[in-house]
C-alpha positions in Angstrom: 19.1 44.7 21.8 22.2 42.8 20.5 20.9 39.1 20.7 17.2 40.6 19.7 19.4 41.5 16.5 21.2 38.2 16.0 24.5 39.4 17.4 26.6 37.2 19.8 27.3 38.4 23.2 29.3 36.0 25.3 31.8 38.7 24.9 29.8 40.8 27.7 28.8 37.6 29.6 31.4 38.5 32.5 29.8 42.4 32.6 26.2 41.1 32.9 27.1 38.8 36.0 28.7 42.2 37.6 25.9 44.1 36.8 23.5 41.3 38.2 25.3 41.7 41.7 25.0 45.0 42.3 23.0 46.2 45.0 21.1 49.0 43.0 17.8 47.2 42.1 17.5 49.7 38.9 20.9 48.4 37.8 20.3 44.8 39.1 17.2 44.9 36.6 19.3 45.6 33.6 21.7 42.7 34.5 18.9 40.1 35.1 17.3 41.6 31.7 20.3 41.1 30.0 20.9 37.7 31.3 17.4 36.4 30.4 18.1 37.1 26.9 21.9 36.2 26.2 22.4 33.0 28.7 22.3 29.6 27.5 23.5 25.9 28.1 26.7 27.0 26.5 27.8 29.9 28.6 30.4 29.2 30.8 29.7 32.2 33.0 26.5 30.5 34.5 28.6 28.3 36.7 29.0 31.8 38.6 25.4 32.7 38.8 24.1 29.5 41.6 25.1 31.8 44.6 24.1 35.0 43.4 20.4 33.6 42.6 20.1 32.0 46.1 20.9 35.1 47.7 18.3 37.0 45.7 15.9 34.5 45.9 16.0 34.9 49.7 16.1 38.5 49.8 13.6 40.3 51.8 13.3 42.8 48.9 10.2 41.5 46.8 11.4 43.1 43.8 14.6 41.2 44.1 13.1 37.9 44.1 11.0 38.5 41.3 13.4 39.6 39.2 15.8 35.6 40.3 12.4 34.1 39.4 11.6 35.6 36.5 15.7 35.5 34.9 15.6 31.2 36.7 12.7 30.8 34.7 14.1 31.3 31.3 18.1 30.6 31.9 17.5 27.1 33.9 19.8 24.5 33.3 19.6 21.0 35.2 22.6 22.0 37.4 20.9 25.0 38.0 17.4 23.3 38.5 19.1 20.6 41.2 20.8 23.2 42.8 18.2 26.2 43.1 14.8 23.9 43.1 14.3 24.0 47.0 14.6 27.6 47.1 11.6 27.9 44.8 9.8 25.7 46.3 9.8 27.5 50.2 8.7 30.8 48.1 5.5 28.7 48.0 4.8 29.6 51.4 5.6 33.4 51.1 3.3 35.7 52.4 3.5 37.7 48.7 0.9 36.4 46.2 2.8 37.5 43.6 5.7 35.8 44.7 3.7 32.5 45.1 2.5 32.7 41.8 5.7 33.1 39.9 7.0 30.2 42.2 4.1 28.0 40.8 5.5 28.8 37.0 9.1 28.8 38.1 8.9 25.3 39.2 7.4 23.9 35.9 10.6 24.8 34.1 12.5 23.3 37.1 10.6 20.0 36.6 11.6 19.7 32.6 15.0 20.3 33.2 15.0 18.5 36.5 11.9 15.7 36.7 13.4 14.2 39.9 12.2 17.5 41.8 8.4 17.0 40.7 7.7 14.4 43.2 8.5 16.2 46.5 7.1 19.3 45.2 3.7 17.7 44.1 1.6 17.8 47.4 2.4 21.2 48.2 2.1 22.3 44.5 -1.7 21.0 44.7 -2.7 22.5 47.9 -2.0 25.8 45.9 -5.4 24.9 44.3 -7.1 25.9 47.4 -5.1 29.1 47.8 -6.9 32.3 48.7 -5.5 34.5 45.8 -7.0 33.8 42.5 -4.1 34.2 40.6 -2.1 31.6 42.3 -5.0 29.2 42.0 -4.6 30.0 38.0 -0.8 29.6 38.2 -1.3 26.1 40.0 -4.0 25.0 37.7 -1.7 26.5 34.3 1.1 24.3 35.9 -1.1 20.9 36.4 -2.7 21.3 33.0 0.5 20.9 31.5 1.9 18.2 33.5 -1.1 16.1 33.0 -1.0 16.2 28.9 3.0 14.1 29.7 1.0 11.6 31.9 -2.6 12.2 32.5 -3.0 8.7 34.9 -1.0 10.5 37.7 -3.7 13.2 38.1 -6.6 11.1 37.9 -6.6 11.5 41.7 -6.9 15.3 41.2 -10.3 15.2 39.1 -12.9 16.1 41.9 -10.5 19.2 42.8 -10.4 20.1 38.8 -14.5 19.4 39.0 -14.9 22.0 41.9 -12.8 24.6 40.5 -14.6 24.0 37.2 -18.0 24.8 38.1 -16.8 27.6 40.7 -14.4 29.5 37.8 -15.4 32.9 36.4 -12.1 33.0 34.4 -12.0 32.2 31.2 -8.7 31.3 31.0 -8.7 29.1 33.9 -11.9 27.4 32.6 -10.3 26.7 29.4 -7.4 24.9 31.5 -9.8 22.8 33.2 -11.6 21.6 30.4 -8.1 20.8 28.6 -7.1 19.1 32.0 -10.4 16.7 31.6 -9.9 16.4 27.8 -7.2 14.4 28.9 -8.4 12.5 31.7 -12.0 11.5 30.4 -10.4 8.9 28.2 -9.2 7.1 30.9 -12.4 7.6 33.2 -15.4 7.0 31.2 -17.5 7.9 34.5 -15.8 11.5 34.4 -17.6 12.0 31.1 -21.1 11.3 32.5 -20.4 14.1 35.5 -19.1 16.7 33.3 -22.2 16.7 31.1 -24.2 19.1 32.8 -21.1 21.8 33.5 -20.1 21.4 29.7 -23.6 21.9 28.1 -23.6 25.2 30.3 -20.7 26.1 28.9 -21.7 25.6 25.5 -24.9 27.4 25.8 -23.5 30.4 27.3 -20.0 31.5 26.3 -19.3 33.8 23.7 -15.6 33.0 23.9 -14.2 31.0 20.8 -11.1 29.4 22.4 -13.3 28.1 25.7 -16.1 27.0 23.1 -13.6 25.0 20.9 -11.9 23.3 24.3 -15.2 22.4 25.2 -16.4 20.6 21.8 -12.5 18.9 21.8 -13.1 17.6 25.3 -16.6 16.2 24.0 -15.4 14.7 21.0 -12.6 13.2 22.4 -13.7 11.7 25.7 -17.4 12.1 25.8 -18.5 10.4 22.6 -21.2 7.8 24.6 -22.9 10.9 25.6 -25.0 11.5 23.0 -27.1 14.8 23.8 -24.0 16.8 24.4 -22.1 15.2 21.2 -25.2 16.5 19.3 -24.9 20.1 21.1 -21.1 20.3 19.9 -21.7 19.2 16.6 -24.5 22.2 16.2 -22.0 24.6 17.4 -19.3 23.1 14.8 -21.7 23.7 12.1 -21.6 27.7 13.1 -17.8 27.2 13.2 -17.8 25.5 9.6 -19.7 28.5 8.3 -17.5 31.3 10.0 -15.3 33.4 7.5 -12.2 33.2 9.9 -10.1 30.4 8.6 -8.6 29.7 12.0 -12.3 28.8 13.3 -13.2 26.9 10.6 -9.9 24.6 10.3 -10.5 23.9 14.4 -14.3 22.9 13.4 -12.5 20.3 10.6 -10.1 19.4 13.5 -13.0 18.5 15.9 -15.0 16.5 13.5 -12.2 14.1 12.4 -12.5 12.7 16.2 -16.0 11.8 15.3 -15.5 9.8 12.1 -15.4 6.6 14.1 -17.9 7.1 16.4 -20.5 9.4 14.9 -20.1 9.0 11.3 -24.0 9.9 10.3 -23.4 13.0 12.6 -20.3 14.3 10.1 -22.3 13.7 7.0 -24.8 16.1 8.0 -21.9 18.3 7.0 -20.8 17.0 4.1 -21.9 19.9 1.9 -19.9 22.3 3.9 -17.2 19.7 4.1 -16.7 19.5 0.1 -17.1 23.8 -0.2 -13.8 23.5 2.0 -11.8 21.3 -0.5 -11.9 24.6 -2.8 -10.8 26.4 0.3 -7.6 28.6 -0.5 -6.0 27.6 2.7 -4.1 24.7 2.1 -4.5 23.0 6.0 -8.2 23.5 5.5 -8.2 21.6 2.3 -6.1 18.3 3.5 -8.4 18.6 7.1 -11.4 18.3 4.7 -9.7 15.6 2.8 -9.2 13.4 5.4 -12.7 13.9 6.6 -14.0 13.3 3.2 -12.0 9.6 3.0 -13.1 8.5 6.5 -17.1 9.3 5.3 -16.8 6.9 2.2 -19.5 3.8 2.1 -20.6 2.0 -1.0 -23.5 4.2 -1.9 -21.6 7.4 -1.7 -18.3 6.2 -3.4 -19.3 7.4 -7.1 -20.5 10.7 -5.9 -17.1 11.4 -3.5 -15.2 10.4 -6.6 -16.5 12.4 -8.5 -16.5 15.5 -6.4 -12.9 14.9 -5.8 -12.1 14.7 -9.5 -14.1 18.0 -10.0 -11.7 19.5 -7.2 -8.7 18.4 -9.5 -9.3 21.1 -11.7 -8.9 24.4 -9.0 -6.4 22.7 -7.2 -2.5 23.6 -6.7 -0.2 21.1 -7.8 0.7 19.5 -4.3 -3.0 19.1 -3.6 -4.2 17.6 -6.8 -2.0 14.9 -6.2 -3.2 14.2 -3.1 -6.7 14.1 -4.8 -5.6 11.7 -7.2 -3.8 9.2 -4.4 -7.3 9.6 -2.3 -9.4 8.7 -5.3 -7.4 5.5 -5.5 -6.7 4.6 -2.0 -10.3 4.9 -1.3 -11.3 2.4 -4.2 -8.9 -0.1 -3.7 -8.9 -0.1 0.0 -9.3 -3.5 1.7 -9.4 -5.2 -2.0 -11.9 -3.0 -3.5 -14.4 -3.5 -0.6 -16.4 -0.6 -1.7 -16.0 -0.9 -5.3 -18.9 -2.5 -6.9 -19.0 -1.2 -10.6 -15.7 -2.2 -12.0 -16.0 -0.7 -15.6 -16.9 2.1 -13.6 -13.3 2.2 -12.0 -11.8 1.9 -15.1 -13.4 4.9 -16.6 -11.9 6.7 -13.4 -8.7 5.1 -13.6 -8.4 6.5 -17.5 -9.5 10.1 -16.4 -6.9 10.2 -13.8 -4.3 9.0 -16.4 -5.0 11.9 -18.1 -4.5 14.5 -14.7 -1.7 17.1 -16.1 1.5 17.0 -13.9 0.2 14.0 -11.9 3.0 12.3 -9.8 0.8 8.8 -9.6 0.8 7.4 -13.5 2.4 4.8 -12.2 0.2 3.9 -9.5 -2.8 4.3 -12.0 -1.1 2.0 -14.3 -0.6 -0.7 -11.9 -4.3 -0.4 -10.5 -5.0 -0.7 -14.4 -3.2 -4.1 -14.7 -4.8 -5.4 -11.4 -8.2 -4.9 -12.4 -8.0 -6.8 -15.3 -6.1 -9.6 -14.0 -8.7 -9.9 -11.0 -11.9 -9.5 -12.9 -12.0 -11.3 -16.5 -15.8 -10.0 -17.4 -14.0 -6.2 -17.4 -11.3 -7.0 -20.0 -13.4 -6.5 -23.4 -14.5 -2.9 -21.7 -11.3 -2.5 -20.3 -10.1 -2.7 -24.0 -12.7 -0.1 -25.3 -11.9 2.3 -22.7 -8.4 2.2 -22.7 -7.9 2.6 -26.4 -8.4 6.2 -27.1 -6.0 7.0 -24.1 -3.4 4.8 -26.7 -4.7 6.5 -29.9 -4.2 10.1 -28.7 -0.5 11.2 -29.9 -0.9 14.4 -27.3 0.1 12.0 -24.4 3.4 10.8 -26.1 4.9 14.4 -26.3 7.6 14.8 -23.6 6.3 17.4 -21.9 5.8 18.5 -18.1 2.3 17.8 -17.7 3.2 14.1 -19.0 5.7 13.2 -16.8 4.2 10.4 -15.3 2.0 9.4 -18.5 4.4 7.1 -19.7 3.8 4.7 -16.5 0.4 4.9 -17.1 0.6 4.0 -20.9 2.8 1.2 -20.4 0.3 -0.5 -18.5 -2.4 0.2 -21.0 -0.3 -1.3 -23.9 0.2 -4.3 -22.0 -3.8 -4.5 -21.6 -4.3 -3.7 -25.3 -2.0 -6.4 -26.4 -2.7 -8.9 -23.8 -6.6 -8.7 -25.1 -6.2 -7.8 -28.6 -8.8 -10.1 -29.6 -11.5 -7.7 -28.3 -10.2 -5.1 -30.4 -13.1 -4.0 -33.2 -10.2 -2.4 -35.4 -6.7 -3.6 -35.1 -5.6 -0.8 -38.2 -6.0 2.4 -35.5 -4.2 0.6 -32.8 -1.2 -0.9 -34.7 -1.0 2.7 -36.0 -1.1 4.0 -32.4 1.6 1.4 -31.2 4.0 2.3 -34.1 3.2 5.9 -34.4 6.6 8.2 -34.3 5.9 9.8 -30.6 6.7 6.7 -29.1 10.1 7.1 -29.3 9.9 9.9 -26.8 8.8 7.1 -24.3 11.3 5.6 -21.9 13.1 2.3 -23.0 11.0 0.2 -21.0 8.1 1.6 -22.3 9.0 1.6 -25.9 9.7 -2.3 -25.2 6.2 -3.0 -24.1 4.9 -1.1 -27.2 6.7 -3.7 -29.3 5.3 -6.3 -27.5 2.1 -5.0 -27.5 2.5 -4.6 -31.3 3.5 -8.0 -32.5 0.2 -9.5 -30.4 -2.2 -6.8 -32.1 -1.0 -7.6 -35.4 -0.8 -11.8 -34.9 -4.3 -11.0 -33.9 -5.4 -9.1 -36.6 -3.4 -11.4 -39.1 -5.1 -14.5 -37.2 -8.5 -12.9 -37.0 -8.3 -12.0 -41.2 -7.4 -15.4 -42.1 -9.4 -17.3 -40.0 -6.6 -19.4 -38.6 -8.0 -19.6 -34.9 -7.7 -23.0 -34.5 -9.0 -25.4 -31.7 -6.1 -26.9 -29.8 -4.9 -30.5 -31.4 -6.9 -33.8 -30.4 -4.8 -35.7 -27.9 -2.5 -38.6 -29.1 -3.8 -42.1 -28.3 -3.7 -43.8 -25.2 -0.5 -46.3 -25.5 1.8 -43.6 -26.9 1.0 -40.8 -24.9 3.7 -41.2 -22.3 6.4 -42.2 -25.1 5.6 -38.5 -26.5 5.8 -36.7 -23.4 9.6 -38.4 -22.4 12.5 -36.0 -23.3 14.3 -38.6 -24.5 15.2 -37.8 -28.5 15.4 -41.5 -29.3 12.3 -42.7 -27.8 10.5 -39.7 -29.8 12.2 -41.0 -32.8 10.7 -44.7 -31.8 7.3 -43.0 -31.3 7.3 -41.7 -34.6 8.5 -44.1 -36.5 5.3 -46.0 -35.3 2.9 -43.4 -35.7 4.0 -43.1 -39.4 3.9 -47.1 -39.8 0.4 -46.9 -38.6 -0.7 -44.2 -40.7 0.6 -45.8 -44.0 -1.0 -49.3 -43.9 -2.4 -49.6 -47.0 1.4 -49.2 -49.0 2.5 -52.0 -47.5 -0.4 -54.0 -47.4 -0.5 -53.8 -51.1 2.8 -55.3 -51.4 2.6 -58.3 -49.0 0.3 -60.1 -51.2 2.6 -60.2 -54.2 5.2 -61.9 -52.0 2.7 -64.3 -50.7 1.9 -65.4 -54.3 5.2 -66.2 -55.2 6.3 -68.2 -52.1 3.0 -70.4 -52.7 3.5 -71.3 -56.1 7.4 -72.5 -55.2 6.3 -74.9 -52.2 3.4 -76.5 -54.6 6.4 -77.2 -57.3 8.4 -78.7 -54.3 5.6 -81.1 -53.2 4.6 -82.3 -56.6 8.5 -83.8 -57.2 8.7 -85.1 -53.8 5.5 -87.4 -54.6 6.5 -88.3 -58.1 9.9 -89.9 -56.8 8.2 -92.0 -54.0 5.6 -93.3 -56.3 8.4 -94.8 -59.0 10.1 -96.4 -55.9 7.3 -98.0 -54.7 6.7 -99.4 -58.2 10.2 -100.9 -58.4 9.8 -102.4 -54.8 7.0 -104.5 -56.4 8.8 -105.6 -59.2 11.6 -107.1 -57.3 9.6 -108.6 -54.5 10.3 -112.1 -55.3 14.4 -111.6 -55.0 16.1 -112.1 -52.1 16.3 -110.3 -48.8 20.0 -109.0 -49.3 19.0 -108.4 -53.1 15.8 -106.4 -52.3 17.6 -104.4 -49.4 20.4 -103.5 -51.7 17.8 -102.7 -54.6 15.6 -100.6 -52.3 18.7 -98.8 -50.9 19.7 -98.2 -54.3 16.3 -96.9 -55.2 15.9 -94.4 -52.5 19.0 -93.0 -53.2 18.7 -92.6 -56.7 15.4 -91.0 -55.8 16.8 -88.6 -53.5 19.5 -87.8 -56.5 16.4 -87.6 -58.7 14.7 -85.1 -56.4 17.9 -82.6 -55.3 18.1 -82.5 -59.0 14.7 -81.7 -60.0 14.3 -79.4 -57.0 13.9 -75.6 -58.1 16.3 -72.9 -56.4 14.2 -70.6 -53.9 13.7 -66.9 -54.7 15.1 -64.1 -52.7 12.8 -62.6 -50.1 12.5 -59.1 -50.1 14.6 -57.2 -47.6 12.8 -55.1 -44.9 13.3 -51.4 -44.9 15.2 -50.3 -41.4 12.8 -48.8 -38.7 14.4 -45.3 -38.9 14.0 -45.3 -42.9 10.4 -45.8 -42.2 10.0 -43.2 -39.7 11.6 -40.5 -42.0 9.0 -41.9 -45.0 6.6 -39.0 -46.2 
């Protein structure tokens, strides 16, 4: 009683051991009961009881042996199991069916704490399946079925014995255990499923026990999905279970349907109405199980209807399940790179509605999806601006309330989209007013930063559209200058600019050039005329003195030529100074 109320009984442990060792069975029963409730792995006096238990297990009094087995099954430790497993094993040969039954059940606890004991005990344990007493057979089936859950492959050789018991058993308890064993064995051996069609079909048609019915259905949906006849029979029974008012039976039916999602989705889809109805059930376990089935049934054709049902269930759902519904809608649509989405404009409208879900925890997820869609699908950008603009204009979303906890994350994405594609906005005034609303100050700083950027983009687009300044891109430069214009060197850039200016202003330079050319030509003509006159006078003087001596003629000719050169030098005019060319850098800076 003290242990049941939560009090520590370590102070009485030694007294319990003394009571267990009394020869009086009446007091011994009290001692074993106290040990069962108070002893554990950390009890020191457990080291004192192995010999006591060994003595009682071998007692000729069945009552003492039964007390020892029951106590050992509850307080067994690895040390006790290693020491006493042989004594428990020997009781399998006892002439008392009750002791054989208790020994089978106690061995299972010993196997869990000391697994090495299973191998030498396995053969004798399987022989208990053919025991004359049904209680011993049931105990052996219970132990072997629990062991088969840990390693089913090891127990495949026992399938013939299990099948024989299944067809001859009249106990619902043993039948449930046998069906459970076959549920673990049929995935490993497909031929076994074909063999079980007859017995399981008969059980499904005749039994009225809900527990046995469920175990049969679970065995069918887990390892016998290739047997269409029995699968259809099991699904028909699940329909009745889905309509049951007991929430436990309803949950078991939904849990069984989850195993058929991959192999028989059409069969499961026949019960879609009942499954959608479970989304509004008051039991959260039923809601989550139904939602799991709904996610597995979605196709391209049913995506819009399924999303509408899920969004309709958000109004009545609790906060936690509402967040799960929001996540499910987004997960269904974005799965496998939007494989199920055929209309992205519709998906944008769904995301806009999800952004308004109060107290949602997935505002950031909705914002990421909005940006991702606009970046991937170019044709929906104009529609995205039209769909998301009302969210930007709604001042209620800017209020710092608990229902708007994650709305700023969605508004951040919406502001970025509206600013990035501002040329699709028909009326810039209301968008500018919304981006500069005083309530924006309630948003986090990183969201306000995006609002400022979007505001500048929208304003610039509005000004450009109003003034008609949307210009085409500038023409490409001449081929010969294009490489220089792309060069980062500033000197080369300045030189290129000078050449461009020189090419662009040929008229002024061409107008000044003829004036300088005319002056130069007049000076040259004047020089030529003077030289011709001097040469003519020299020739005439040479003819007059032709009769003189050769030396006199030569002297006179030299004097005449010298005078001619002097005269030519005196009469030759000084040339005018040519205009100095302008520097290249000054030319480059000319307007």
